[in-house]
C-alpha positions in Angstrom: 0.0 0.0 0.0 1.4 3.4 -1.0 1.5 5.9 1.9 0.0 8.8 -0.1 -1.0 10.9 3.0 2.6 10.7 4.4 4.0 11.5 1.0 1.7 14.5 0.6 2.7 15.8 4.0 6.3 15.5 3.2 5.8 17.3 -0.1 4.0 20.1 1.7 6.9 20.4 4.2 9.2 20.7 1.2 7.1 23.4 -0.3 5.8 21.3 -3.2 2.3 22.2 -4.2 -0.2 19.3 -4.6 -0.4 19.9 -8.3 3.4 19.7 -8.7 3.5 16.6 -6.4 1.1 14.7 -8.7 3.2 15.5 -11.7 6.4 14.1 -10.2 7.6 10.7 -11.4 8.5 8.1 -8.8 12.2 8.6 -9.7 11.9 12.4 -9.2 10.1 11.9 -5.8 12.9 9.6 -4.6 15.5 12.1 -5.6 13.8 14.8 -3.6 13.4 12.8 -0.4 16.3 10.4 -0.2 19.6 11.6 1.4 22.6 11.5 -0.9 24.8 8.4 -0.6 27.3 8.9 2.2 25.4 11.7 3.8 25.4 11.7 7.5 25.4 14.0 10.5 27.8 16.9 10.5 30.8 16.2 12.7 32.2 18.6 15.2 35.3 19.3 13.1 33.3 20.1 10.0 31.0 22.3 12.1 33.9 24.3 13.6 35.4 24.7 10.1 32.1 26.1 8.8 31.8 28.5 11.7 35.3 29.8 11.0 34.6 30.1 7.2 31.1 31.7 7.5 30.7 33.6 10.7 27.2 34.9 11.2 28.4 38.4 12.3 26.1 38.4 15.2 
């Protein structure tokens, strides 16, 4: 059974209008919601590097 309600809620959270959601192919949907291969949580070292490179100025 396809979890349409869950998929529509996810689309809404991503800012995808219902009309656009229904035009997506399954491949396009998967590309939108799946994490890239090898993606994981940001480590402390990477976070510190980002803070140094892009200070928020505040």
